[in-house]
py3Dmol code that shows the C-alpha trace and the ligand (Angstrom):
import py3Dmol

protein = """\
ATOM      1  CA  MET A   1      -3.169  -4.022 -24.707  1.00  0.00           C
ATOM      2  CA  PRO A   2      -5.297  -2.257 -22.121  1.00  0.00           C
ATOM      3  CA  ASN A   3      -8.564  -0.878 -23.389  1.00  0.00           C
ATOM      4  CA  LEU A   4      -7.837   2.706 -22.440  1.00  0.00           C
ATOM      5  CA  SER A   5     -10.522   5.295 -22.876  1.00  0.00           C
ATOM      6  CA  GLN A   6      -9.955   8.100 -25.356  1.00  0.00           C
ATOM      7  CA  GLU A   7     -11.040  10.565 -22.676  1.00  0.00           C
ATOM      8  CA  ILE A   8      -8.556  12.436 -20.538  1.00  0.00           C
ATOM      9  CA  TYR A   9      -8.206  10.773 -17.136  1.00  0.00           C
ATOM     10  CA  ASP A  10      -8.480  12.909 -14.009  1.00  0.00           C
ATOM     11  CA  VAL A  11      -6.066  10.692 -12.092  1.00  0.00           C
ATOM     12  CA  THR A  12      -3.485   8.106 -13.161  1.00  0.00           C
ATOM     13  CA  ILE A  13      -1.926   5.973 -10.435  1.00  0.00           C
ATOM     14  CA  MET A  14       1.321   4.084 -10.958  1.00  0.00           C
ATOM     15  CA  GLY A  15       1.436   1.092  -8.605  1.00  0.00           C
ATOM     16  CA  THR A  16      -1.165  -1.068  -6.873  1.00  0.00           C
ATOM     17  CA  GLY A  17       0.183  -1.551  -3.354  1.00  0.00           C
ATOM     18  CA  PRO A  18      -1.673  -0.158  -0.320  1.00  0.00           C
ATOM     19  CA  ALA A  19      -0.643   3.416  -1.221  1.00  0.00           C
ATOM     20  CA  GLY A  20      -1.916   3.324  -4.804  1.00  0.00           C
ATOM     21  CA  LEU A  21      -5.071   1.358  -4.003  1.00  0.00           C
ATOM     22  CA  THR A  22      -6.019   3.671  -1.136  1.00  0.00           C
ATOM     23  CA  ALA A  23      -5.518   6.661  -3.436  1.00  0.00           C
ATOM     24  CA  ALA A  24      -7.798   4.960  -6.001  1.00  0.00           C
ATOM     25  CA  ILE A  25     -10.512   4.276  -3.401  1.00  0.00           C
ATOM     26  CA  TYR A  26     -10.555   7.973  -2.500  1.00  0.00           C
ATOM     27  CA  THR A  27     -10.379   9.390  -6.030  1.00  0.00           C
ATOM     28  CA  GLY A  28     -13.006   6.881  -7.214  1.00  0.00           C
ATOM     29  CA  ARG A  29     -15.354   7.879  -4.382  1.00  0.00           C
ATOM     30  CA  ALA A  30     -14.764  11.511  -5.309  1.00  0.00           C
ATOM     31  CA  ASP A  31     -16.065  10.608  -8.786  1.00  0.00           C
ATOM     32  CA  LEU A  32     -12.746  11.319 -10.458  1.00  0.00           C
ATOM     33  CA  LYS A  33     -11.983   9.273 -13.572  1.00  0.00           C
ATOM     34  CA  THR A  34      -9.159   7.078 -12.319  1.00  0.00           C
ATOM     35  CA  VAL A  35      -6.880   4.547 -14.002  1.00  0.00           C
ATOM     36  CA  MET A  36      -4.165   2.463 -12.299  1.00  0.00           C
ATOM     37  CA  PHE A  37      -1.277   0.331 -13.535  1.00  0.00           C
ATOM     38  CA  GLU A  38      -0.109  -2.801 -11.753  1.00  0.00           C
ATOM     39  CA  GLY A  39       3.559  -2.755 -12.819  1.00  0.00           C
ATOM     40  CA  ASP A  40       5.825  -5.795 -12.485  1.00  0.00           C
ATOM     41  CA  LEU A  41       4.765  -6.747  -8.941  1.00  0.00           C
ATOM     42  CA  PRO A  42       0.963  -6.437  -8.889  1.00  0.00           C
ATOM     43  CA  GLY A  43      -0.167  -5.565  -5.367  1.00  0.00           C
ATOM     44  CA  GLY A  44       3.351  -4.612  -4.301  1.00  0.00           C
ATOM     45  CA  GLN A  45       5.481  -6.003  -1.504  1.00  0.00           C
ATOM     46  CA  LEU A  46       2.534  -6.965   0.688  1.00  0.00           C
ATOM     47  CA  THR A  47       1.799  -9.820  -1.711  1.00  0.00           C
ATOM     48  CA  GLN A  48       5.200 -11.297  -0.783  1.00  0.00           C
ATOM     49  CA  THR A  49       4.397 -11.542   2.923  1.00  0.00           C
ATOM     50  CA  SER A  50       2.288 -14.167   4.640  1.00  0.00           C
ATOM     51  CA  GLU A  51       0.302 -12.943   7.645  1.00  0.00           C
ATOM     52  CA  VAL A  52      -0.112  -9.183   8.229  1.00  0.00           C
ATOM     53  CA  GLU A  53      -0.863  -8.792  11.918  1.00  0.00           C
ATOM     54  CA  ASN A  54      -0.494  -5.047  12.403  1.00  0.00           C
ATOM     55  CA  TYR A  55      -2.947  -3.649   9.863  1.00  0.00           C
ATOM     56  CA  PRO A  56      -5.851  -2.229  11.902  1.00  0.00           C
ATOM     57  CA  GLY A  57      -9.241  -3.832  11.509  1.00  0.00           C
ATOM     58  CA  PHE A  58      -8.140  -7.472  11.410  1.00  0.00           C
ATOM     59  CA  GLU A  59      -8.060  -8.790  14.959  1.00  0.00           C
ATOM     60  CA  ARG A  60      -6.454 -12.080  13.952  1.00  0.00           C
ATOM     61  CA  GLY A  61      -4.371 -10.734  11.079  1.00  0.00           C
ATOM     62  CA  ILE A  62      -4.896 -11.205   7.351  1.00  0.00           C
ATOM     63  CA  VAL A  63      -2.811 -12.810   4.585  1.00  0.00           C
ATOM     64  CA  GLY A  64      -1.020 -10.030   2.632  1.00  0.00           C
ATOM     65  CA  MET A  65      -2.427 -11.140  -0.739  1.00  0.00           C
ATOM     66  CA  ASN A  66      -5.969 -11.219   0.677  1.00  0.00           C
ATOM     67  CA  LEU A  67      -5.602  -7.710   2.099  1.00  0.00           C
ATOM     68  CA  ILE A  68      -4.488  -6.437  -1.322  1.00  0.00           C
ATOM     69  CA  ASN A  69      -7.320  -8.288  -3.091  1.00  0.00           C
ATOM     70  CA  GLU A  70      -9.861  -6.666  -0.741  1.00  0.00           C
ATOM     71  CA  MET A  71      -8.377  -3.225  -1.438  1.00  0.00           C
ATOM     72  CA  ARG A  72      -8.326  -3.898  -5.196  1.00  0.00           C
ATOM     73  CA  GLU A  73     -12.009  -4.877  -5.233  1.00  0.00           C
ATOM     74  CA  GLN A  74     -12.837  -1.831  -3.089  1.00  0.00           C
ATOM     75  CA  ALA A  75     -11.038   0.417  -5.616  1.00  0.00           C
ATOM     76  CA  ARG A  76     -12.905  -1.258  -8.506  1.00  0.00           C
ATOM     77  CA  ARG A  77     -16.255  -0.807  -6.714  1.00  0.00           C
ATOM     78  CA  PHE A  78     -15.739   2.950  -6.877  1.00  0.00           C
ATOM     79  CA  GLY A  79     -14.997   2.837 -10.599  1.00  0.00           C
ATOM     80  CA  SER A  80     -11.196   2.749 -10.873  1.00  0.00           C
ATOM     81  CA  GLU A  81      -9.851   0.993 -13.958  1.00  0.00           C
ATOM     82  CA  ILE A  82      -6.950  -1.329 -13.162  1.00  0.00           C
ATOM     83  CA  HIS A  83      -4.644  -2.499 -15.950  1.00  0.00           C
ATOM     84  CA  PHE A  84      -1.716  -4.910 -16.126  1.00  0.00           C
ATOM     85  CA  ALA A  85       0.793  -2.788 -18.025  1.00  0.00           C
ATOM     86  CA  MET A  86       4.116  -1.078 -17.486  1.00  0.00           C
ATOM     87  CA  ILE A  87       4.385   2.689 -17.711  1.00  0.00           C
ATOM     88  CA  LYS A  88       7.406   3.479 -19.902  1.00  0.00           C
ATOM     89  CA  ASP A  89       7.572   7.208 -19.192  1.00  0.00           C
ATOM     90  CA  VAL A  90       5.461  10.284 -18.574  1.00  0.00           C
ATOM     91  CA  ASP A  91       5.773  13.605 -20.345  1.00  0.00           C
ATOM     92  CA  PHE A  92       5.276  16.216 -17.631  1.00  0.00           C
ATOM     93  CA  SER A  93       6.299  19.108 -19.899  1.00  0.00           C
ATOM     94  CA  GLN A  94       2.789  19.731 -21.256  1.00  0.00           C
ATOM     95  CA  ARG A  95      -0.624  19.618 -19.626  1.00  0.00           C
ATOM     96  CA  PRO A  96      -2.545  17.381 -19.527  1.00  0.00           C
ATOM     97  CA  PHE A  97       0.421  15.034 -19.002  1.00  0.00           C
ATOM     98  CA  THR A  98       1.037  12.222 -21.524  1.00  0.00           C
ATOM     99  CA  VAL A  99       1.519   8.711 -20.140  1.00  0.00           C
ATOM    100  CA  ASN A 100       3.327   6.262 -22.456  1.00  0.00           C
ATOM    101  CA  LEU A 101       3.015   2.532 -21.862  1.00  0.00           C
ATOM    102  CA  ASP A 102       5.543  -0.156 -22.833  1.00  0.00           C
ATOM    103  CA  ASP A 103       3.178  -1.532 -25.487  1.00  0.00           C
ATOM    104  CA  GLY A 104       3.112   1.776 -27.369  1.00  0.00           C
ATOM    105  CA  THR A 105      -0.240   2.998 -25.999  1.00  0.00           C
ATOM    106  CA  SER A 106      -0.391   6.639 -24.865  1.00  0.00           C
ATOM    107  CA  PHE A 107      -3.076   8.612 -23.080  1.00  0.00           C
ATOM    108  CA  LYS A 108      -3.580  11.892 -21.242  1.00  0.00           C
ATOM    109  CA  THR A 109      -4.088  12.604 -17.571  1.00  0.00           C
ATOM    110  CA  HIS A 110      -4.590  15.765 -15.517  1.00  0.00           C
ATOM    111  CA  THR A 111      -2.846  14.396 -12.409  1.00  0.00           C
ATOM    112  CA  PHE A 112      -0.358  11.613 -11.765  1.00  0.00           C
ATOM    113  CA  ILE A 113       0.091   9.774  -8.473  1.00  0.00           C
ATOM    114  CA  ILE A 114       3.355   7.839  -8.124  1.00  0.00           C
ATOM    115  CA  ALA A 115       2.859   4.807  -5.876  1.00  0.00           C
ATOM    116  CA  SER A 116       5.492   2.538  -7.390  1.00  0.00           C
ATOM    117  CA  GLY A 117       7.071   1.522  -4.072  1.00  0.00           C
ATOM    118  CA  ALA A 118      10.579   0.238  -3.508  1.00  0.00           C
ATOM    119  CA  SER A 119      12.276  -3.042  -4.491  1.00  0.00           C
ATOM    120  CA  PRO A 120      14.660  -5.182  -2.449  1.00  0.00           C
ATOM    121  CA  ARG A 121      18.331  -4.275  -2.966  1.00  0.00           C
ATOM    122  CA  LYS A 122      20.638  -6.978  -4.379  1.00  0.00           C
ATOM    123  CA  LEU A 123      24.317  -7.740  -3.888  1.00  0.00           C
ATOM    124  CA  GLY A 124      25.034  -7.693  -7.620  1.00  0.00           C
ATOM    125  CA  LEU A 125      26.745 -11.100  -7.743  1.00  0.00           C
ATOM    126  CA  GLU A 126      26.469 -13.396 -10.749  1.00  0.00           C
ATOM    127  CA  GLY A 127      25.359 -16.434  -8.731  1.00  0.00           C
ATOM    128  CA  GLU A 128      22.754 -14.331  -6.955  1.00  0.00           C
ATOM    129  CA  SER A 129      20.799 -13.595 -10.135  1.00  0.00           C
ATOM    130  CA  LEU A 130      21.432 -17.086 -11.553  1.00  0.00           C
ATOM    131  CA  LEU A 131      19.956 -18.737  -8.435  1.00  0.00           C
ATOM    132  CA  TRP A 132      17.206 -16.175  -7.757  1.00  0.00           C
ATOM    133  CA  GLY A 133      14.172 -18.221  -6.747  1.00  0.00           C
ATOM    134  CA  ASN A 134      16.391 -21.338  -6.536  1.00  0.00           C
ATOM    135  CA  GLY A 135      17.889 -20.787  -3.111  1.00  0.00           C
ATOM    136  CA  VAL A 136      18.317 -17.001  -3.228  1.00  0.00           C
ATOM    137  CA  SER A 137      15.389 -14.927  -1.982  1.00  0.00           C
ATOM    138  CA  SER A 138      14.526 -11.584  -0.458  1.00  0.00           C
ATOM    139  CA  CYS A 139      11.304 -12.742   1.147  1.00  0.00           C
ATOM    140  CA  ALA A 140      11.586 -14.965   4.199  1.00  0.00           C
ATOM    141  CA  THR A 141       7.850 -15.180   4.689  1.00  0.00           C
ATOM    142  CA  CYS A 142       7.374 -16.372   1.093  1.00  0.00           C
ATOM    143  CA  ASP A 143      10.224 -18.861   0.834  1.00  0.00           C
ATOM    144  CA  GLY A 144      11.242 -19.824   4.388  1.00  0.00           C
ATOM    145  CA  PHE A 145       9.000 -22.861   4.321  1.00  0.00           C
ATOM    146  CA  PHE A 146      11.183 -24.452   1.609  1.00  0.00           C
ATOM    147  CA  PHE A 147      14.188 -24.552   3.947  1.00  0.00           C
ATOM    148  CA  LYS A 148      12.869 -26.907   6.605  1.00  0.00           C
ATOM    149  CA  ASP A 149      15.790 -28.308   8.675  1.00  0.00           C
ATOM    150  CA  GLN A 150      18.332 -26.687   6.349  1.00  0.00           C
ATOM    151  CA  GLU A 151      21.047 -24.073   6.911  1.00  0.00           C
ATOM    152  CA  ILE A 152      20.501 -20.521   5.702  1.00  0.00           C
ATOM    153  CA  VAL A 153      22.505 -17.309   5.477  1.00  0.00           C
ATOM    154  CA  VAL A 154      20.871 -13.904   5.883  1.00  0.00           C
ATOM    155  CA  VAL A 155      22.889 -10.879   4.772  1.00  0.00           C
ATOM    156  CA  GLY A 156      22.445  -7.421   6.343  1.00  0.00           C
ATOM    157  CA  GLY A 157      22.562  -5.722   9.711  1.00  0.00           C
ATOM    158  CA  GLY A 158      19.293  -3.751   9.723  1.00  0.00           C
ATOM    159  CA  ASP A 159      15.779  -4.490  10.971  1.00  0.00           C
ATOM    160  CA  SER A 160      14.885  -6.439   7.833  1.00  0.00           C
ATOM    161  CA  ALA A 161      17.822  -8.830   8.280  1.00  0.00           C
ATOM    162  CA  MET A 162      17.016  -9.351  11.991  1.00  0.00           C
ATOM    163  CA  GLU A 163      13.354  -9.924  11.222  1.00  0.00           C
ATOM    164  CA  GLU A 164      14.080 -12.343   8.361  1.00  0.00           C
ATOM    165  CA  ALA A 165      16.662 -14.291  10.365  1.00  0.00           C
ATOM    166  CA  THR A 166      14.379 -14.606  13.393  1.00  0.00           C
ATOM    167  CA  PHE A 167      11.476 -15.691  11.225  1.00  0.00           C
ATOM    168  CA  LEU A 168      13.608 -18.227   9.334  1.00  0.00           C
ATOM    169  CA  THR A 169      14.579 -20.021  12.561  1.00  0.00           C
ATOM    170  CA  LYS A 170      11.020 -21.411  12.546  1.00  0.00           C
ATOM    171  CA  PHE A 171      12.096 -23.614   9.635  1.00  0.00           C
ATOM    172  CA  ALA A 172      15.880 -23.729   9.394  1.00  0.00           C
ATOM    173  CA  SER A 173      18.220 -25.788  11.567  1.00  0.00           C
ATOM    174  CA  LYS A 174      20.676 -22.858  11.630  1.00  0.00           C
ATOM    175  CA  VAL A 175      20.652 -19.255  10.380  1.00  0.00           C
ATOM    176  CA  THR A 176      23.905 -17.332   9.983  1.00  0.00           C
ATOM    177  CA  ILE A 177      23.721 -13.535   9.757  1.00  0.00           C
ATOM    178  CA  VAL A 178      26.512 -12.090   7.610  1.00  0.00           C
ATOM    179  CA  HIS A 179      27.043  -8.369   8.205  1.00  0.00           C
ATOM    180  CA  ARG A 180      29.696  -6.164   6.637  1.00  0.00           C
ATOM    181  CA  ARG A 181      30.442  -4.209   9.840  1.00  0.00           C
ATOM    182  CA  ASP A 182      30.902  -4.875  13.578  1.00  0.00           C
ATOM    183  CA  ASP A 183      27.883  -2.770  14.571  1.00  0.00           C
ATOM    184  CA  LEU A 184      24.322  -3.648  13.754  1.00  0.00           C
ATOM    185  CA  ARG A 185      22.097  -0.947  12.298  1.00  0.00           C
ATOM    186  CA  ALA A 186      18.929  -2.657  13.545  1.00  0.00           C
ATOM    187  CA  SER A 187      16.779  -1.281  16.383  1.00  0.00           C
ATOM    188  CA  LYS A 188      17.642  -2.574  19.864  1.00  0.00           C
ATOM    189  CA  ILE A 189      14.492  -4.664  20.227  1.00  0.00           C
ATOM    190  CA  MET A 190      15.040  -6.475  16.904  1.00  0.00           C
ATOM    191  CA  GLN A 191      18.745  -7.006  17.658  1.00  0.00           C
ATOM    192  CA  ASP A 192      17.986  -8.440  21.079  1.00  0.00           C
ATOM    193  CA  ARG A 193      15.425 -10.832  19.681  1.00  0.00           C
ATOM    194  CA  ALA A 194      17.969 -12.162  17.155  1.00  0.00           C
ATOM    195  CA  LEU A 195      20.886 -12.178  19.618  1.00  0.00           C
ATOM    196  CA  LYS A 196      18.887 -14.274  22.075  1.00  0.00           C
ATOM    197  CA  ASN A 197      17.884 -16.822  19.446  1.00  0.00           C
ATOM    198  CA  PRO A 198      20.015 -19.986  19.885  1.00  0.00           C
ATOM    199  CA  LYS A 199      19.570 -20.970  16.218  1.00  0.00           C
ATOM    200  CA  ILE A 200      21.233 -17.757  14.971  1.00  0.00           C
ATOM    201  CA  GLU A 201      25.010 -17.509  14.454  1.00  0.00           C
ATOM    202  CA  TRP A 202      26.932 -14.380  13.482  1.00  0.00           C
ATOM    203  CA  LYS A 203      29.607 -13.413  10.975  1.00  0.00           C
ATOM    204  CA  TYR A 204      30.443  -9.782  11.637  1.00  0.00           C
ATOM    205  CA  SER A 205      32.832  -7.862   9.352  1.00  0.00           C
ATOM    206  CA  HIS A 206      32.172 -10.315   6.554  1.00  0.00           C
ATOM    207  CA  VAL A 207      30.971  -9.836   2.987  1.00  0.00           C
ATOM    208  CA  ILE A 208      29.715 -12.349   0.435  1.00  0.00           C
ATOM    209  CA  THR A 209      31.869 -12.400  -2.683  1.00  0.00           C
ATOM    210  CA  ALA A 210      30.277 -15.321  -4.553  1.00  0.00           C
ATOM    211  CA  VAL A 211      27.177 -17.509  -4.523  1.00  0.00           C
ATOM    212  CA  HIS A 212      27.647 -21.125  -5.646  1.00  0.00           C
ATOM    213  CA  GLY A 213      25.177 -23.784  -6.710  1.00  0.00           C
ATOM    214  CA  ASN A 214      23.017 -24.780  -9.633  1.00  0.00           C
ATOM    215  CA  LYS A 215      19.356 -24.650 -10.595  1.00  0.00           C
ATOM    216  CA  GLN A 216      18.789 -28.280  -9.598  1.00  0.00           C
ATOM    217  CA  ASP A 217      20.411 -28.258  -6.150  1.00  0.00           C
ATOM    218  CA  GLY A 218      19.884 -24.590  -5.377  1.00  0.00           C
ATOM    219  CA  VAL A 219      22.541 -22.779  -3.358  1.00  0.00           C
ATOM    220  CA  THR A 220      25.300 -25.063  -2.100  1.00  0.00           C
ATOM    221  CA  SER A 221      27.790 -22.574  -0.629  1.00  0.00           C
ATOM    222  CA  LEU A 222      28.949 -18.957  -0.494  1.00  0.00           C
ATOM    223  CA  THR A 223      32.393 -17.432  -0.619  1.00  0.00           C
ATOM    224  CA  LEU A 224      32.787 -15.215   2.431  1.00  0.00           C
ATOM    225  CA  LYS A 225      35.475 -12.627   2.968  1.00  0.00           C
ATOM    226  CA  ASN A 226      36.600 -11.418   6.368  1.00  0.00           C
ATOM    227  CA  THR A 227      37.031  -7.665   5.807  1.00  0.00           C
ATOM    228  CA  LYS A 228      39.504  -7.341   8.697  1.00  0.00           C
ATOM    229  CA  THR A 229      41.916 -10.077   7.578  1.00  0.00           C
ATOM    230  CA  ASP A 230      40.981 -10.276   3.856  1.00  0.00           C
ATOM    231  CA  GLU A 231      40.752 -14.063   4.322  1.00  0.00           C
ATOM    232  CA  GLU A 232      38.326 -15.683   1.832  1.00  0.00           C
ATOM    233  CA  TYR A 233      36.773 -19.096   2.376  1.00  0.00           C
ATOM    234  CA  GLU A 234      33.884 -21.275   1.275  1.00  0.00           C
ATOM    235  CA  PHE A 235      30.896 -21.447   3.592  1.00  0.00           C
ATOM    236  CA  PRO A 236      28.403 -24.286   2.961  1.00  0.00           C
ATOM    237  CA  THR A 237      24.739 -23.261   3.086  1.00  0.00           C
ATOM    238  CA  ASN A 238      21.425 -24.179   1.471  1.00  0.00           C
ATOM    239  CA  GLY A 239      19.996 -20.715   1.023  1.00  0.00           C
ATOM    240  CA  LEU A 240      20.705 -16.991   0.924  1.00  0.00           C
ATOM    241  CA  PHE A 241      18.197 -14.387   2.050  1.00  0.00           C
ATOM    242  CA  LEU A 242      18.834 -10.723   1.313  1.00  0.00           C
ATOM    243  CA  GLY A 243      18.000  -8.153   3.988  1.00  0.00           C
ATOM    244  CA  ILE A 244      20.049  -5.224   2.717  1.00  0.00           C
ATOM    245  CA  GLY A 245      17.399  -2.579   2.194  1.00  0.00           C
ATOM    246  CA  HIS A 246      15.402  -1.308  -0.739  1.00  0.00           C
ATOM    247  CA  THR A 247      15.678   0.847  -3.858  1.00  0.00           C
ATOM    248  CA  PRO A 248      12.783   3.146  -4.764  1.00  0.00           C
ATOM    249  CA  ASN A 249      11.165   2.405  -8.143  1.00  0.00           C
ATOM    250  CA  THR A 250      11.772   5.768  -9.769  1.00  0.00           C
ATOM    251  CA  SER A 251      14.105   4.912 -12.654  1.00  0.00           C
ATOM    252  CA  ILE A 252      11.585   5.926 -15.347  1.00  0.00           C
ATOM    253  CA  PHE A 253      11.608   9.528 -14.147  1.00  0.00           C
ATOM    254  CA  GLY A 254      14.132  12.103 -15.227  1.00  0.00           C
ATOM    255  CA  GLU A 255      15.659  15.168 -13.639  1.00  0.00           C
ATOM    256  CA  GLU A 256      12.400  17.107 -13.892  1.00  0.00           C
ATOM    257  CA  LEU A 257      11.195  15.267 -10.782  1.00  0.00           C
ATOM    258  CA  GLU A 258      13.154  16.108  -7.620  1.00  0.00           C
ATOM    259  CA  MET A 259      14.597  13.089  -5.806  1.00  0.00           C
ATOM    260  CA  ASP A 260      17.129  12.583  -3.026  1.00  0.00           C
ATOM    261  CA  ASP A 261      20.533  10.900  -3.480  1.00  0.00           C
ATOM    262  CA  GLU A 262      18.997   7.432  -3.125  1.00  0.00           C
ATOM    263  CA  GLY A 263      16.253   8.118  -5.689  1.00  0.00           C
ATOM    264  CA  TYR A 264      13.369   8.626  -3.230  1.00  0.00           C
ATOM    265  CA  ILE A 265      10.955  11.295  -4.493  1.00  0.00           C
ATOM    266  CA  LYS A 266      11.018  14.520  -2.503  1.00  0.00           C
ATOM    267  CA  THR A 267       7.664  15.770  -1.291  1.00  0.00           C
ATOM    268  CA  ALA A 268       6.721  19.041   0.391  1.00  0.00           C
ATOM    269  CA  PRO A 269       6.525  18.873   4.226  1.00  0.00           C
ATOM    270  CA  ASP A 270       3.273  17.299   5.499  1.00  0.00           C
ATOM    271  CA  SER A 271       2.206  16.722   1.903  1.00  0.00           C
ATOM    272  CA  THR A 272       2.543  14.342  -1.050  1.00  0.00           C
ATOM    273  CA  LYS A 273       3.119  17.205  -3.505  1.00  0.00           C
ATOM    274  CA  THR A 274       6.235  16.859  -5.646  1.00  0.00           C
ATOM    275  CA  ASN A 275       8.014  19.779  -7.294  1.00  0.00           C
ATOM    276  CA  ILE A 276       5.690  19.361 -10.332  1.00  0.00           C
ATOM    277  CA  PRO A 277       2.162  20.680  -9.685  1.00  0.00           C
ATOM    278  CA  GLY A 278      -0.365  17.896 -10.286  1.00  0.00           C
ATOM    279  CA  VAL A 279       2.170  15.127  -9.570  1.00  0.00           C
ATOM    280  CA  PHE A 280       2.012  13.436  -6.169  1.00  0.00           C
ATOM    281  CA  ALA A 281       4.171  10.718  -4.571  1.00  0.00           C
ATOM    282  CA  VAL A 282       2.771   8.303  -1.996  1.00  0.00           C
ATOM    283  CA  GLY A 283       3.957   5.226  -0.093  1.00  0.00           C
ATOM    284  CA  ASP A 284       7.456   3.705  -0.038  1.00  0.00           C
ATOM    285  CA  VAL A 285       8.581   5.608  -3.128  1.00  0.00           C
ATOM    286  CA  GLN A 286       8.803   8.709  -0.921  1.00  0.00           C
ATOM    287  CA  ASP A 287       9.098   7.128   2.550  1.00  0.00           C
ATOM    288  CA  LYS A 288      12.299   5.450   3.675  1.00  0.00           C
ATOM    289  CA  VAL A 289      11.514   5.702   7.364  1.00  0.00           C
ATOM    290  CA  TYR A 290       8.227   4.009   8.172  1.00  0.00           C
ATOM    291  CA  ARG A 291       7.588   1.716   5.142  1.00  0.00           C
ATOM    292  CA  GLN A 292       4.483   0.181   6.649  1.00  0.00           C
ATOM    293  CA  ALA A 293       1.310  -0.812   4.809  1.00  0.00           C
ATOM    294  CA  ILE A 294      -0.713   1.493   7.032  1.00  0.00           C
ATOM    295  CA  THR A 295       1.555   4.530   6.520  1.00  0.00           C
ATOM    296  CA  ALA A 296       1.593   3.837   2.773  1.00  0.00           C
ATOM    297  CA  ALA A 297      -2.210   3.716   2.812  1.00  0.00           C
ATOM    298  CA  GLY A 298      -2.258   6.961   4.823  1.00  0.00           C
ATOM    299  CA  THR A 299      -0.127   8.821   2.301  1.00  0.00           C
ATOM    300  CA  GLY A 300      -2.228   7.299  -0.507  1.00  0.00           C
ATOM    301  CA  CYS A 301      -5.242   8.984   1.058  1.00  0.00           C
ATOM    302  CA  MET A 302      -3.311  12.273   1.319  1.00  0.00           C
ATOM    303  CA  GLY A 303      -2.269  12.071  -2.341  1.00  0.00           C
ATOM    304  CA  ALA A 304      -5.860  11.492  -3.447  1.00  0.00           C
ATOM    305  CA  LEU A 305      -7.178  14.450  -1.442  1.00  0.00           C
ATOM    306  CA  GLU A 306      -4.415  16.683  -2.773  1.00  0.00           C
ATOM    307  CA  ALA A 307      -5.127  15.567  -6.353  1.00  0.00           C
ATOM    308  CA  GLU A 308      -8.809  16.315  -5.766  1.00  0.00           C
ATOM    309  CA  HIS A 309      -8.011  19.854  -4.542  1.00  0.00           C
ATOM    310  CA  TYR A 310      -5.647  20.411  -7.464  1.00  0.00           C
ATOM    311  CA  LEU A 311      -8.334  19.312  -9.957  1.00  0.00           C
ATOM    312  CA  ALA A 312     -11.010  21.458  -8.304  1.00  0.00           C
ATOM    313  CA  GLU A 313      -8.776  24.515  -8.711  1.00  0.00           C
ATOM    314  CA  LEU A 314      -7.865  23.523 -12.283  1.00  0.00           C
ATOM    315  CA  PHE A 315     -11.495  23.061 -13.353  1.00  0.00           C
ATOM    316  CA  ASP A 316     -12.648  26.227 -11.504  1.00  0.00           C
ATOM    317  CA  GLY A 317      -9.934  28.170 -13.324  1.00  0.00           C
ATOM    318  CA  GLU A 318     -10.951  26.720 -16.700  1.00  0.00           C
ATOM    319  CA  ALA A 319     -14.639  27.512 -16.056  1.00  0.00           C
ATOM    320  CA  ALA A 320     -13.782  31.109 -15.088  1.00  0.00           C
ATOM    321  CA  ALA A 321     -11.722  31.516 -18.269  1.00  0.00           C
ATOM    322  CA  GLU A 322     -14.638  30.416 -20.526  1.00  0.00           C
TER     323      GLU A 322
END
"""
ligand_1 = """\
48
NAP
P 18.506 -0.660 6.278
O 18.102 -0.149 7.603
O 18.934 0.296 5.217
O 19.655 -1.731 6.506
C 20.296 -2.343 5.428
C 21.426 -3.215 5.980
O 22.020 -3.908 4.890
C 22.508 -2.408 6.673
O 22.976 -3.108 7.798
C 23.583 -2.297 5.591
O 24.880 -2.275 6.117
C 23.410 -3.589 4.829
N 23.771 -3.442 3.412
C 23.317 -2.542 2.514
N 23.869 -2.750 1.299
C 24.703 -3.807 1.454
C 25.552 -4.501 0.568
N 25.651 -4.173 -0.738
N 26.273 -5.524 1.055
C 26.187 -5.896 2.364
N 25.376 -5.289 3.247
C 24.644 -4.249 2.800
O 17.324 -1.490 5.575
P 16.189 -2.387 6.258
O 16.745 -3.287 7.271
O 15.431 -2.959 5.120
O 15.266 -1.340 7.021
C 14.740 -0.233 6.312
C 13.736 0.525 7.201
O 12.586 -0.303 7.458
C 14.313 0.893 8.552
O 13.803 2.137 8.940
C 13.784 -0.183 9.466
O 13.683 0.235 10.820
C 12.413 -0.472 8.865
N 12.001 -1.860 9.155
C 11.254 -2.070 10.273
C 10.845 -3.352 10.587
C 9.998 -3.568 11.802
O 9.956 -2.699 12.658
N 9.299 -4.682 11.897
C 11.219 -4.433 9.803
C 12.007 -4.197 8.675
C 12.399 -2.894 8.363
P 25.428 -1.006 6.944
O 24.762 -1.089 8.272
O 26.896 -1.229 6.977
O 25.024 0.195 6.138
"""
view = py3Dmol.view(width=600, height=400)
view.addModel(protein, "pdb")
view.setStyle({"model": 0}, {"cartoon": {"style": "trace"}})
view.addModel(ligand_1, "xyz")
view.setStyle({"model": 1}, {"stick": {}})
view.zoomTo()
view.show()
């Protein structure tokens, strides 16, 4: 159980990816009493990538996990508490807000910054969950190495699928992209890169209806269905990589927090403010367009500054009332 202080926190941050950690660096430096929670993927999606080559300041790139560790230590240096615990829910109906953890602990906070990110979408097939980590993956950079000289299927028609498939050709003997439509959603540059790659084959207008294999041998084949002819057939493969988008991690929040149809938190234009004063959303949980570590960090900074302004007004108001 985390050793939470009995004091009221100024800032609570849910999530420790680049968005949450940047927010913590700023609120810590502003001398605000800050606590963060790691959630079920400490460090967020960046910890699932290998080399990050487009984060400014690292001429030769940096391993994702190392970048997160640097940010985490930077946040700690400015006094942020970081705990491994899951937030169960937050009561926004009374101020200060009450944060309830899975282990039964509760504490109070004046502001709440949601930086819980987004998780890879799944197909929802039985074999997919059974063989997760045993041939089924959503992270080419983490698991591609295990498929040296083997055949792999990547599902999806967006930038993620193109990027994963192209990356996987470094290891695999053949990569087949299975996409449910005839048209790719991916940007032209990413499409072209994949289309030009001789190791990539294509199955347009196809869906995966079953994943076969066992824990010992991993994935052995998929059942594919041609959506134009309805023909179903078995397709041998050694691995399945998912590139079908992401779902924002917002399921613990209720209707009091405004979200769009996909569950992304709505924020005011040019701001991280949600519809609840004192609650801010930063990073991929409110951004389905850019989704980059640097943009997540940027909105983390915005959220921290907005929380700081909110607290200054709150404390000024309380002082005036005394
Ligand atoms: P996306 O653009 O939402 O594409 C998801 C793809 O998966 C679509 O082709 C979609 O098919 C397919 N799909 C979704 N659910 C499916 C299901 N249940 N079964 C089969 N197929 C399914 O997601 P993304 O590729 O992760 O990209 C998200 C954002 O990140 C985009 O803005 C993208 O540009 C950006 N991104 C950029 C880079 C880069 O620049 N390096 C890399 C990765 C991502 P439909 O097309 O039929 O809907």
